[in-house]
N, C-alpha and C positions, 0 to 999 in steps of 0.2 A: 742283936746287931748294934753295937755301939759305934761311936764316931771312928774309933781306931780300926774297927773291922772294915769300914768303908775306905778309910785312908790307905790301909794296906792293900785293899783290892784294886784301887785305881791304877797304880803302876803296873800291876799284873795284867789288867785288862788292856792297858795301852801296849804292853809288850806282846800280847796275844792278838794284836791288830783289831781291837774294838775301841776306837776313840769314843764311840757313843757311850759304852758302859763306863769307860774311864771318867768321862765328864759327868755322868749321872752319879757315880760313886763319890766324886769330889763334892757335888752339890749336897748329897745326902749327909756326908760327913759334917757339913757346916750348918745343917738345918735340922734342929731337934724335932720340929713338927713332922717332917717327913719320916725321920727315924722312928717316931712314935707309931706311925702306921705299920712299919715293918716289924717293930718289936712286939706289937700286940697290946692287949689291955693293961698288962702289968709292966711298967717300965723296968727294963733290965731282964725280963723273964725269958727273952729269946736271944741272949747274947751268943748262944751256941748255934743259932741258925746261920747257915752260910749265906753270904751276900748273894750268891748265884740263885738261891731259892727265891729271894725277894725279886730279883730281876726276871726270873722265869715266870713267877706269878703275874708280874706286871705285863710281861710279853704276852702271856696267855689271854689276859683280859683285853689288852690292846688289839689282839687279833680279831676280836669281835666288834671293834670300833675303828675300822681302817680309815675312816674319814676324820678322825680326831687329829688335831694339830700335831700331837706327838708322833703319830704314825709317819709323818713326813721325814722323820730322822731314821726310821727303821727300814733298812734295805730289804729285810724279810717280808715287809708289807708293801713293797713297791716304792718306798721313799728313797730320795737321793740327796737329802739335805744334810750337810755336815754340821757338827755341833757349832752353834753360834750364840749370839747374845739372847736370842728368843727361846733357846732350849729350856732354860731354867723355868720360865713362866709356863711353858707347855707341860713340862714334867710335873710341876707342882699342881697345876690345874687338873691334870689327868688323875693323879694319885688321890686327890681329895674328892673328885667327882665319882670315883669308883672305889672308894675306901672299903666299903663293906665287902665287896667281892674279893678284893685283894687280900683282906684280912682273913676271909674264909678259906681261900686257897692256902695261905701261909699256915693256917691252923690244921688243915686236913691233908695237904699234898706233901709228897716226898720227892726229893731229887732221885730220879730213876732213869737217867740218860742211858740209852742203849745204842752204843756206837758200833755199827756193823763192821767198821774197818778193823776192829780187833780180831775178826775172823781171819784176816790175812796173817796175823801172828800165830793164831792157834792152828791154822790149817796144816803146816808142816808137822806140828806136834801130833795131830790126829793121824797123819800119814805114817809118822814114825811108830806110833803105838800099834797101828794095824800091821805094819811090816814086821814088827818084833813079835807080835802075838800070833800072827797068821790067821786071825779070826775077825769076824765082823765086830763092830762096836755098838753098844747100846748107850747113846749119849744121855747124860744126866747133868744139867747145869744148875749149880747153886747160885742164887741171885740172878735170876733169868730176866727180870723186867718184862719185856714183851717177847722174849724168846728169839731174838734176831740172830743170836750166835748158834742156834740149834740147827742151822741149815748150811753148814760149811761146804757141802758138795754142790750147792746150788748157786754159789757166787762165782763170778769170774775173778781172776787174779792176775796182777802184773807185779812181779818182783824186779826191782831196778837195782842193779849192782854197780859198785863203784867204778868198774872198768867199762861201763856203758852198756853191758849186756842186759837183756831183759828176758825173764822167764815168764811166759804167758800161759794161761789156761782160761778158755772162754767159759761163760756161765752155762750151766746145764739147762737144756731145754726141757719143757714139760713132756710128759708121755703122750699128750694129745697134741698133734701138729697144729691144731688151731689155737693152742694156748700161747699167747705172746707175753705172758708174765714171767720174767726171768729176774734173777738177782742182779744187782749192779756189779760192775767190775771194780775190785778193790786194789788200789795201788799202794805198794809198800816199799819204802827205801830199805835196801839191804846194806848193813855195815859189817865190818870185820872181814875175816878171811874166806867165808863161805862163797862158793861159786855157783853159777847157774847149773853147771853140770852136776855138782854135789846135791843140790836141792831138788833137781828135776824128778828123780824117782819118787820122791814123797808127794809131789804135786801132780805129776802126770797120771799116776795110778788112781783109779776111781776109789773113793771111799765107800766101804760097805757098811751102811748104818742100818741096824736092825730095828731100832726104836729110838725115840727121842722124847724127853720130858724135861720141863723146866720147873724149878722150885723157887718160891719167893714168898716173903711175908705178904706182899701185895702184888701179885702178877698182873700185868697189863695186857688185856686181850687186844691184839692189834686190829681186830675187826671193829672195835668200838671207836667211834669217831672222836669222843672226848679224850680217850687214851692217846690217840694219834696226835690230837691237838696239844696235849700236855707234853708229849715227847718232842714235838716241833718247837714248843716254847722254850725248851731247855737248850736248844741250839742258839748260839749267839747271833744277833741280827746280820752281821757281816759274813757269816760262814755259809755262803751259797752252796759250795761243793758238798759240805757236810749235810746240809738240809736236803739236797737232791738225792744224796746217797741214802739218807734215812727214809725218804719217801719211797724210793725204789725197793728198799729192803722191807718196809712195811707192806707194800703191795704184794711182794712175794710171800711174806709170812701169812697174809690173809688168804692167798691162793692155796698155800700148803700149810694148814694149821698144825701146830705141835700141841701136845698135851702140856698144860700149865697147871701146877698144883700149888695151892696156898697153904702156908704153914711154916713153922720153924724148921730149918733144914735138918738139924740134928734129930728132930722128932719124926720127920717124914722121909728122910733119905733111905732108911732101911727098906721101906715099902717100895720106893722107886727102884732101888737096886733089885729087889725081888721080881720086878716086872720084866727084867731082861732075860729072855729065854736063851738057854744054851743051844748051840755052842758059842753064841755071841758073848763078849766080855763087857761088863759094865765099865763105862768110861765116864767117871765123875770129873767135871771140870769147873774151875772157878776163875773168874777174870775180874779183878778190881772189886772184889766182894768181901774178902776176909778182913780187910782193913776196917770195915764197918762193924765187925764183931768186936765185942769186948774180950779181954784176955781169957776170961772163963769160957766164953763161947768158942774161942779158937781152940782152947785146950780140949773142950768136949768134942769138937769137930775132928781133931787129930785122933783122939781116942776111938771115936766111932769108925773112922776110916780104917784104922789098924784092926779093929775088931771085925769089920766086914772083910778086910783083906786076909785075915787069918782063916776065914771060912770058905772063901772062894777066890778065884782069879779075878783081879780088878786092877784098873789103872786110874790114877788121879793125875790130871793135868792142871797145873797152877800157873797163872800169870799175875803175879802180885809183887809188891815190894818184898825184898828178901826176908825181912824180919817177920812179916805176917803171912808169908807164903811158903816157899820151899824151905826156908830156914827153920820152920817148925818141925821139919822131918830130917833135914840134911845135917850131916856132922860138921859141915863148915860153910861159911858164907860164900856166895857166888858173886853178887854185885858189890861194888864199892859203895858203902853207906854214905861216903862223903860226896858222892855225885848225885844231885837231886834229879828226880824224874826218871830214874832207871828202875825197871822192874825185871824180875827174874822169871824166865819161862822154864818150867821144869816138869818132871814127871816122877811119880812114886808108883812103882810097879810091884804088884803082888802076884806071885805064882807059886803054887803049892805051899802057901803060907809064908813064903820068904819075902821080905821087904827089901827093895833096892831103889835107891834114889839116883836120879839123873838130872843134871843141869842140861838144858837144851839150848840155852843162850840167854841173852838179855834183850829187853824190848823197851821202846819208848811209850809214853802215855798216849792213849786213845788211838793206838794202831799206827803211830807215826813211823816207826822204823823197827827193824829186827836185826839182831846179830846172832845168826844161827851157828851154834858151836856145841854139839852134843858131847857130853862126857859123863861117865859114871862117877858118882861121889863116894 
């Protein structure tokens, strides 16, 4: 993380409504001693670390010191102080007072944010797959983090359309009437020509999920208090709605635990697919994961999916930037590469060994919006 990394990050943080992180990034850009903490023991050795990892590590440590002067600037910790002339002193003092723990987190932790709002974008795709196959789905998520997207039928949904109409589905209640743990309601802006009437059949019909398993190099058990604390630390201080949504989703995931498996996806995916019992169909899905694979890893993933699909019926749901998602399978691009922040939602369907690619629409980052427009490619 050199000075330029922080300087590029500052306007992005300001645009994303985090004046605190914008101010901290500007200070770090001008202070080599602070940057040395975030870089690690060898200067320049961590230039590829994202700035967000540094701020997440600091946020995590600060959560254990809510009386520190710096916490007064963090809305997530009950603070209400805007960046001012005293912020720089508080920032510097905190970093150097807790340098060892911050450096340990930077050396051992990974960014593994698990945004449950993405389930609102994936939910119509699961409904579409179930309707087309006429069979239950065995969900297998690649890059699962804490597995919060493995519970799409337990969330509530509000899809808000441009004409003012709203398609709603309440969260599913537990089988025990005494159980008051339910998933949060996920609100998603709808763009494009899709109407509530067109989307309703995919949302109103119950999902039939036969099994669910998440795969990750380092899965985070949501029942573990430190894992929950790390996930919360990755939410920016001003994002109160996102933090409340994460807390509710984590509580639901603890109440209804899914199987989480550790390992390289290409190595352990075949075994996960093998656990889906007929007549259910394996539904592998990836959301903002393949971009973290290198080119060889993505090629191996595509080859494996095609090999598995040649042997049995299977569906792959992808929500990724086009070039590292559906574009690995599809004959033509869907999203305009010149428009930043647009992801393609798509499906690759295997039936009787035949591969068919479908664009299901485009989507915004972190579940922000969805343009539902299914078409075969």
